[in-house]
C-alpha positions in Angstrom: 88.7 33.6 116.8 92.2 32.1 117.5 94.6 32.3 114.6 96.0 28.9 115.4 92.8 27.2 114.2 92.9 29.3 110.9 96.4 28.2 110.0 96.8 26.4 106.6 99.3 24.1 108.3 96.7 22.9 110.8 94.2 22.4 108.0 96.8 20.3 106.0 97.7 18.2 109.0 94.0 17.5 109.6 93.5 16.4 106.1 96.6 14.2 106.3 95.4 12.6 109.5 92.1 12.0 107.7 94.0 10.4 104.8 95.7 8.0 107.1 92.4 7.0 108.7 90.9 6.5 105.3 93.8 4.3 104.3 93.3 2.1 107.4 89.7 1.7 106.2 90.8 0.7 102.8 89.6 3.9 101.1 92.8 4.4 99.2 91.4 6.7 96.5 89.7 9.0 98.9 92.7 9.0 101.1 94.9 10.1 98.1 92.4 13.0 97.3 92.4 14.2 100.9 96.2 14.1 101.2 96.6 15.8 97.8 94.2 18.6 98.8 96.1 19.2 102.1 99.4 19.4 100.3 98.1 21.9 97.7 96.4 24.0 100.3 99.5 24.2 102.4 101.8 24.9 99.4 99.6 27.6 98.0 99.4 29.5 101.3 103.0 29.1 102.2 104.0 31.2 99.1 104.5 34.8 99.9 103.1 35.8 96.5 99.7 34.1 97.3 99.2 35.2 100.9 100.6 38.6 100.2 98.3 39.2 97.2 95.3 38.1 99.2 96.2 40.5 102.0 96.8 43.3 99.4 93.2 42.7 98.1 91.8 43.2 101.6 93.9 46.4 102.1 93.1 47.9 98.6 90.0 49.7 99.9 92.1 51.6 102.6 95.5 52.6 101.1 98.1 54.5 103.1 97.2 58.1 103.3 99.6 61.0 104.2 98.9 62.5 107.6 98.0 66.0 106.3 95.2 64.4 104.1 93.5 62.7 107.1 90.5 64.5 108.5 90.1 65.7 112.1 87.7 64.1 114.5 86.5 64.3 118.1 88.5 61.1 119.2 90.9 58.5 117.9 89.9 54.8 118.6 92.8 52.4 118.5 92.0 48.7 118.3 94.0 46.0 120.0 96.2 43.5 118.4 99.3 45.8 118.3 100.9 44.9 121.5 101.2 42.0 124.0 100.4 42.8 127.6 102.9 42.0 130.4 102.8 38.5 131.7 104.7 36.4 134.3 107.6 35.8 132.0 107.7 39.4 130.5 106.8 42.2 133.0 106.6 44.7 130.2 104.5 45.2 127.0 105.9 43.6 123.8 105.1 44.8 120.2 103.5 42.6 117.7 103.5 42.5 113.9 100.6 45.1 114.0 102.4 47.6 116.2 102.2 50.2 113.4 98.7 50.9 114.8 100.3 52.5 117.9 102.7 54.5 115.8 99.9 55.7 113.6 97.8 56.7 116.7 100.7 58.7 118.2 101.3 60.4 114.9 97.5 61.4 114.6 97.5 62.7 118.2 100.7 64.8 117.8 99.3 66.2 114.5 96.2 67.6 116.4 93.7 65.3 114.5 91.8 64.7 117.8 92.2 65.6 121.6 91.4 62.1 122.9 92.4 58.5 122.3 90.2 55.4 123.1 92.4 52.4 123.6 90.3 49.3 123.1 91.5 45.9 123.9 91.1 43.3 126.7 93.2 40.2 127.5 92.9 36.9 129.3 93.4 37.7 133.0 94.7 34.1 133.5 97.6 34.9 131.4 98.2 38.6 131.2 99.0 41.1 134.1 97.1 43.9 132.4 94.6 44.6 129.8 95.9 45.2 126.2 94.4 48.7 126.6 96.7 49.4 129.5 99.7 48.0 127.6 98.9 50.4 124.7 98.7 53.3 127.2 102.1 52.4 128.6 103.7 52.3 125.2 102.0 55.4 123.8 103.0 57.4 127.0 106.6 56.6 126.0 105.9 58.1 122.6 104.8 61.4 124.3 101.1 61.0 124.4 99.9 62.4 127.9 98.1 60.0 130.2 95.2 62.3 130.6 94.5 62.1 126.8 94.0 58.3 126.8 90.8 56.5 127.9 91.0 52.8 128.4 88.5 50.2 127.2 90.0 47.0 128.7 87.1 44.4 128.4 86.8 43.7 124.7 88.1 40.5 123.1 86.6 40.7 119.6 86.0 43.4 116.9 82.2 43.6 117.8 83.1 44.1 121.4 85.6 46.8 120.5 82.8 48.7 118.8 80.2 48.1 121.5 82.3 48.9 124.5 84.1 51.8 122.9 80.9 53.4 121.6 79.5 53.3 125.2 82.5 55.4 126.4 82.2 57.8 123.4 78.5 58.3 124.0 79.3 59.5 127.6 81.5 62.1 126.0 78.8 63.0 123.4 81.3 61.9 120.6 80.0 60.5 117.3 82.8 61.2 114.9 86.1 59.2 115.4 89.3 58.3 113.6 89.5 54.5 113.5 93.0 53.0 113.7 93.5 49.4 112.9 95.3 47.4 110.3 94.3 48.0 106.7 93.2 44.4 106.1 90.9 44.6 109.1 89.5 48.1 108.5 86.3 47.1 106.5 85.0 44.8 109.3 86.0 47.3 112.0 84.3 50.2 110.3 81.1 48.2 109.8 81.1 47.3 113.6 81.5 50.8 114.6 79.0 52.3 112.2 76.5 49.8 113.4 76.9 51.5 116.8 75.8 54.8 115.3 79.3 56.3 115.1 80.8 58.0 112.1 84.1 56.0 111.7 86.8 57.7 109.6 89.5 55.3 108.4 93.1 55.9 109.5 94.5 52.6 108.3 97.9 51.3 109.4 100.0 48.2 109.1 100.0 48.0 105.3 102.0 45.1 103.9 103.7 45.2 100.5 103.2 42.3 98.1 106.4 40.3 97.9 108.2 40.5 94.5 111.1 38.7 93.0 112.3 35.2 93.4 111.7 35.2 97.1 108.0 35.7 96.6 107.8 32.0 95.3 109.8 30.5 98.1 107.6 29.0 100.9 107.9 30.6 104.2 106.4 30.5 107.7 105.7 34.2 107.5 103.5 33.7 104.6 101.5 31.0 106.5 101.0 33.5 109.4 99.9 36.1 107.0 97.4 33.6 105.5 95.8 33.0 108.9 95.1 36.8 109.1 93.5 36.8 105.6 91.4 33.6 106.3 90.2 35.2 109.5 89.0 38.3 107.7 87.3 36.4 105.1 85.4 34.3 107.6 84.5 37.5 109.6 83.3 39.3 106.6 81.2 36.4 105.3 79.6 36.0 108.7 78.7 39.7 108.8 77.2 39.5 105.3 75.1 36.5 106.3 73.9 38.2 109.5 73.0 41.4 107.6 71.1 39.4 105.0 69.1 37.5 107.7 68.2 40.8 109.5 67.0 42.3 106.2 64.6 39.5 105.3 
């Protein structure tokens, strides 16, 4: 699910275009309502206090845990989204806002929490020169993780595929207990996907974001809108999962 389509800015623009069309049709009152809803929606999500609090609510189930309190497992699974693969303009990996996932994975490995890492993440071959899994491998090797300890799963493009394709590799190794590394706001959906594959997924959440405080928390920002897209994506993903589970249990 592309984040662009989940941006409150795009939603607001769509409502404003609708308002203009309604005006041309003489529907002034409905046009005013559509335009006002777009303005309110955009304004609310552009406030760091709003998008930050919504993200914190998603993260609350998986707070940051000191390394020595995390359990050991047979493997560490690291989900994509933390790094951009090389492309024609940039012949090297580039870190994203979620790159803390990679730092967390390296720390877990160096602490002896598991002897193997499964790096899960594909990419668009029309754009990228390598899979995201390969890009993660390149970066983690720079952090001191040996190449022989990393197994690449470079086909997945969604969380469900992360779980499906990674679990196939893990079953080949006879592994059922893993430390799952992803952003805290994404952990619930990721754990559900991996547990549905019959794995025992232990959360090792990363990429926690502090809720903004002070006067700056009430000043609209582009960063807040970007954060809002992540939140909306998780809400939709969790809602779809719940509906699917409900249909299967009927």
